[in-house]
C-alpha positions, 0 to 999 in steps of 0.5 A: 807124967810131965817129967817123962814128957820133958825127958822124952822131948830132950831125948828126941831132939838129941836122937834126931841130931845123932841119928840123922848125922850118922845116917848122912855120914854113912850114906856119904861114906858108902857113896865114896864121897867121904873116906871110911871113918877109921881114916878120919876126915881132913879135907876142908870142903868135906868138913864144911859139908859135914858141919853144914848138915850137922848144923841143920840137924841140930837146928831141927833137934831144937825145933823138935824138942820145943815142939814136944816140950809139955811146957816151957819149951825154952827150958827144954831147948836150953837143956838140949843145948847144954847137953850138945855143947858138953857132948861137943867138948867130949868130941873135941877130946875123943875125935881130934885129940885122942884119935886124930880123926879130924883137924882140931877146928872141926870139933871145936866148931861143932861144940861152939855151934851146938847151943846157938843152933839148938836155940835157933831151932827152938826159937823157930818153933816158939815164934 
């Protein structure tokens, strides 16, 4: 039973980051602040804004994972951080290399920030 709770804690943290990021992107696109996804995102202030809210959401994901972990929240947060970093690396290839949807620095920054952001969120909860 604890194994399912552990998996659920990590999935919940991951989903929080993903869902909040997608919803915020969609709202900003519908308001005309961000361009449509197919056009990519190349304006520096827009990229910095997206990086900022995604970092906040990633911190929240780490916090939620630590809060839901049945035991050893640091272990759960570490797993989420590794998953986030790997997914960020996939995003580098897909978003910037394969489809040229942003400058290369943006997905690299997301991948590099994933683990420390999740870790910080977990530490906020475990203090």
